[in-house]
C-alpha positions as CSV (number, residue, x, y, z in Angstrom):
1,M,0.0,0.0,0.0
2,F,2.8,2.4,1.0
3,I,4.7,1.6,-2.3
4,R,1.6,2.3,-4.3
5,L,0.9,5.6,-2.6
6,V,4.5,6.7,-3.2
7,S,4.4,5.7,-6.9
8,L,1.1,7.5,-7.3
9,S,2.4,10.6,-5.7
10,Y,5.5,10.4,-7.9
11,M,3.4,10.0,-11.1
12,L,1.2,13.0,-10.2
13,Y,4.2,15.1,-9.4
14,L,5.7,14.2,-12.7
15,V,2.6,14.2,-14.9
16,L,0.5,17.0,-13.5
17,P,2.8,20.0,-14.6
18,I,3.0,18.5,-18.1
19,V,-0.8,18.1,-18.3
20,L,-1.3,21.8,-17.0
21,I,1.3,23.0,-19.6
22,L,-0.6,21.2,-22.4
23,V,-3.9,22.6,-21.2
24,G,-2.3,26.1,-20.8
25,S,-1.1,26.1,-24.4
26,F,-4.7,26.1,-25.6
27,G,-6.0,28.6,-23.0
28,E,-6.8,32.2,-23.9
29,T,-5.8,33.7,-20.5
30,W,-4.2,32.1,-17.4
31,V,-3.8,34.5,-14.4
32,N,-3.7,33.5,-10.7
33,A,-5.9,30.3,-11.3
34,L,-5.3,26.6,-11.5
35,L,-6.6,26.3,-15.0
36,P,-6.7,28.7,-17.8
37,E,-9.9,30.5,-19.2
38,G,-11.2,30.0,-22.7
39,S,-9.7,28.0,-25.6
40,T,-7.6,29.1,-28.5
41,T,-4.9,27.9,-31.0
42,Q,-3.4,31.4,-31.5
43,W,-0.4,30.6,-29.4
44,Y,0.8,28.0,-31.7
45,L,0.2,30.3,-34.7
46,E,2.2,33.0,-33.1
47,L,4.9,30.5,-32.3
48,W,5.1,29.5,-35.9
49,E,5.4,33.1,-37.0
50,D,8.0,34.1,-34.4
51,R,11.3,34.1,-36.2
52,S,13.4,34.1,-33.0
53,F,11.9,30.8,-32.0
54,I,12.3,29.3,-35.5
55,R,15.9,30.4,-35.6
56,A,16.4,29.0,-32.1
57,F,14.7,25.7,-33.1
58,V,17.0,25.4,-36.1
59,T,20.2,26.2,-34.1
60,S,19.2,23.5,-31.6
61,L,18.8,21.0,-34.4
62,I,22.2,22.0,-35.8
63,V,24.0,21.7,-32.5
64,G,22.3,18.4,-31.7
65,A,23.1,16.9,-35.1
66,A,26.7,18.1,-34.9
67,S,27.0,16.7,-31.3
68,C,25.8,13.3,-32.6
69,A,28.3,13.3,-35.5
70,I,31.3,14.3,-33.3
71,N,30.2,11.8,-30.5
72,T,30.0,9.0,-33.1
73,L,33.6,9.7,-34.2
74,L,34.9,10.0,-30.7
75,C,32.9,7.4,-28.7
76,V,33.1,4.3,-30.8
77,P,37.0,4.1,-30.7
78,L,37.0,5.4,-27.1
79,A,34.6,2.7,-26.0
80,Y,36.6,0.1,-27.9
81,S,39.9,1.1,-26.2
82,L,38.2,1.2,-22.7
83,V,37.1,-2.4,-23.2
84,H,40.0,-3.9,-25.1
85,G,42.9,-1.8,-26.1
86,A,43.9,0.4,-23.2
87,K,46.2,-0.7,-20.4
88,Q,44.9,-0.7,-16.9
89,K,46.3,2.7,-15.8
90,N,45.5,4.4,-19.1
91,R,42.0,2.8,-19.0
92,F,41.3,4.3,-15.5
93,A,42.5,7.7,-16.6
94,T,40.4,7.6,-19.8
95,R,37.3,6.6,-17.8
96,L,37.9,9.3,-15.3
97,L,38.1,12.0,-18.0
98,T,35.0,10.8,-19.8
99,L,32.9,10.7,-16.7
100,L,34.2,14.1,-15.3
101,P,31.5,16.1,-17.1
102,V,28.8,14.1,-15.3
103,A,30.5,14.7,-11.8
104,V,31.3,18.4,-12.3
105,P,28.2,20.7,-12.1
106,T,27.1,22.2,-15.4
107,I,27.3,25.7,-14.0
108,T,31.0,25.2,-13.0
109,L,31.8,24.1,-16.6
110,G,29.9,27.2,-17.9
111,F,31.9,29.7,-15.7
112,G,35.1,27.9,-16.7
113,Y,34.3,28.4,-20.4
114,I,33.5,32.0,-19.8
115,L,36.9,32.5,-18.1
116,V,38.9,30.6,-20.8
117,F,37.1,31.6,-24.0
118,N,36.4,35.3,-23.3
119,T,40.1,36.4,-23.7
120,D,42.1,38.0,-26.4
121,A,43.9,34.7,-27.1
122,M,40.6,32.7,-27.5
123,P,37.7,35.0,-28.1
124,W,35.2,32.2,-28.9
125,L,32.5,32.9,-26.2
126,G,29.1,33.0,-27.9
127,S,30.2,31.2,-31.1
128,T,28.5,28.2,-32.5
129,P,31.6,26.0,-32.5
130,L,32.1,26.5,-28.8
131,L,28.5,25.8,-28.1
132,I,28.8,22.5,-30.1
133,A,32.0,21.5,-28.3
134,A,30.4,22.1,-24.9
135,H,27.4,19.9,-25.9
136,V,29.9,17.2,-27.0
137,V,31.7,17.3,-23.7
138,L,28.4,17.1,-21.8
139,T,26.9,14.1,-23.8
140,L,30.1,12.2,-24.6
141,P,29.9,10.2,-21.3
142,Y,26.5,8.8,-21.8
143,L,27.2,7.5,-25.4
144,T,30.5,6.1,-24.3
145,Q,28.9,4.3,-21.4
146,A,26.2,2.8,-23.6
147,L,28.7,1.5,-26.1
148,V,31.0,0.1,-23.4
149,T,28.1,-1.8,-21.8
150,D,27.1,-3.3,-25.2
151,L,30.7,-4.3,-26.0
152,R,31.1,-6.2,-22.7
153,H,27.7,-7.8,-23.2
154,Q,28.4,-9.1,-26.7
155,R,31.8,-10.5,-25.9
156,L,33.1,-9.5,-29.4
157,D,36.6,-10.4,-28.4
158,R,36.0,-13.9,-29.5
159,L,35.0,-12.9,-32.9
160,E,38.0,-10.8,-33.2
161,E,40.3,-13.6,-32.2
162,A,38.7,-15.8,-34.9
163,A,39.1,-13.1,-37.5
164,A,42.7,-12.5,-36.4
165,T,43.5,-16.2,-37.0
166,L,42.2,-15.8,-40.6
167,G,44.5,-12.9,-41.1
168,A,42.3,-9.9,-40.5
169,R,44.2,-6.8,-39.6
170,P,43.1,-4.7,-36.6
171,I,41.5,-2.0,-38.8
172,Q,39.5,-4.7,-40.6
173,R,38.4,-6.3,-37.4
174,F,37.3,-2.9,-36.1
175,F,35.2,-1.9,-39.0
176,G,34.1,-5.4,-40.0
177,I,33.1,-6.7,-36.5
178,I,32.9,-4.0,-33.9
179,V,31.1,-1.3,-35.8
180,P,28.4,-3.4,-37.3
181,N,27.6,-5.1,-34.0
182,L,27.3,-1.7,-32.3
183,R,24.8,-0.2,-34.6
184,A,21.7,-0.7,-32.4
185,S,23.4,0.7,-29.2
186,L,25.0,3.4,-31.2
187,L,21.6,4.4,-32.6
188,S,19.9,4.3,-29.2
189,G,22.8,6.3,-27.6
190,L,22.8,8.9,-30.4
191,V,19.0,9.5,-29.9
192,M,19.8,10.0,-26.2
193,V,22.6,12.4,-27.1
194,A,20.3,14.4,-29.4
195,A,17.6,14.6,-26.6
196,L,20.1,15.9,-24.1
197,S,21.6,18.4,-26.4
198,I,18.2,19.8,-27.5
199,G,17.0,20.2,-24.0
200,E,20.2,21.5,-22.5
201,F,19.8,24.9,-20.9
202,Q,22.3,25.7,-18.1
203,L,25.5,25.7,-20.0
204,S,24.0,27.0,-23.2
205,N,22.5,30.0,-21.3
206,L,26.0,31.0,-20.0
207,I,28.0,30.7,-23.2
208,V,25.6,31.2,-26.0
209,G,25.5,34.4,-28.2
210,F,22.4,36.3,-29.1
211,Q,22.4,35.2,-32.7
212,N,22.8,31.5,-32.0
213,R,20.5,31.1,-28.9
214,T,19.2,27.6,-28.5
215,Y,15.5,26.7,-28.1
216,P,15.6,26.3,-24.3
217,V,17.3,29.7,-23.8
218,V,14.6,31.4,-25.9
219,L,12.0,29.4,-24.1
220,L,12.9,30.9,-20.8
221,Q,12.4,34.4,-22.1
222,A,8.9,33.4,-23.4
223,F,7.6,33.0,-19.7
224,Y,8.2,36.8,-19.2
225,G,5.4,37.3,-21.8
226,A,2.1,35.6,-22.3
227,T,1.7,32.3,-20.4
228,G,-0.2,30.6,-23.2
229,F,2.6,31.3,-25.7
230,A,5.2,30.0,-23.2
231,C,3.2,26.9,-22.7
232,A,2.9,26.3,-26.5
233,A,6.7,26.6,-26.9
234,T,7.2,24.2,-24.0
235,V,4.9,21.6,-25.6
236,I,7.0,21.6,-28.8
237,L,10.0,20.9,-26.7
238,L,8.2,18.1,-24.8
239,L,7.2,16.6,-28.2
240,L,10.8,16.5,-29.4
241,A,11.8,14.8,-26.1
242,T,9.0,12.3,-26.3
243,V,9.8,11.4,-29.9
244,A,13.6,11.0,-29.0
245,S,12.7,8.7,-25.9
246,L,10.4,6.6,-27.9
247,T,12.9,6.2,-30.7
248,S,15.6,5.3,-28.2
249,T,13.4,2.7,-26.5
250,L,12.6,1.1,-29.8
251,A,16.2,0.9,-30.7
252,S,17.1,-0.6,-27.4
253,K,14.4,-3.3,-27.8
254,K,15.8,-4.2,-31.3
255,A,19.3,-4.5,-29.8
């Protein structure tokens, strides 16, 4: 009984704000009341016509796609080296570096980037490349861990040994055995990377420039205006996160 009560309370705490935001996105006015008054779709029409939100949406997609591409190039060989290639000391150091962005608070990373990249030597604060690099740093541990877990589960070292006895070189074994067998976990991990990148706010808000603001950064400013408009913009972000989660789940099941 107690477990059910806790579970129900947790579900209400999680779902109720989402339902209220969805309802609020179709309400005409919402001032000092639990529910909005009236019904309208004008907020979604205004959102569609707002150039700042469209630009921010496109920027978030570009940053998310770039983060996925760079993570793919970095995480596959990194995960392979953590499981097979690296020596014990190097393996520990590499794992520590990859997990460091998870352990360090995001705001600490943001202030560090401000200090380092707001200088005459490296005046890159507010640039899109720095924003992409920051998102890669934040999301790299998650994809790496997913690939490492899959590599250990599949025990591909036996297939590699068999291929080596047949004369396959290391590069052939990597692209012929490792990469094809990691496709499902790589896809699932990349969807998670995209979802984390698109929804990331704290770090982006500290280092982003005005012309390349991401969707969550612009979304915060919407709450200083009409509540219905802000709710409609939030619903779009929730839809993106939901689609990403469902895609990741389906990819995991196929694995």
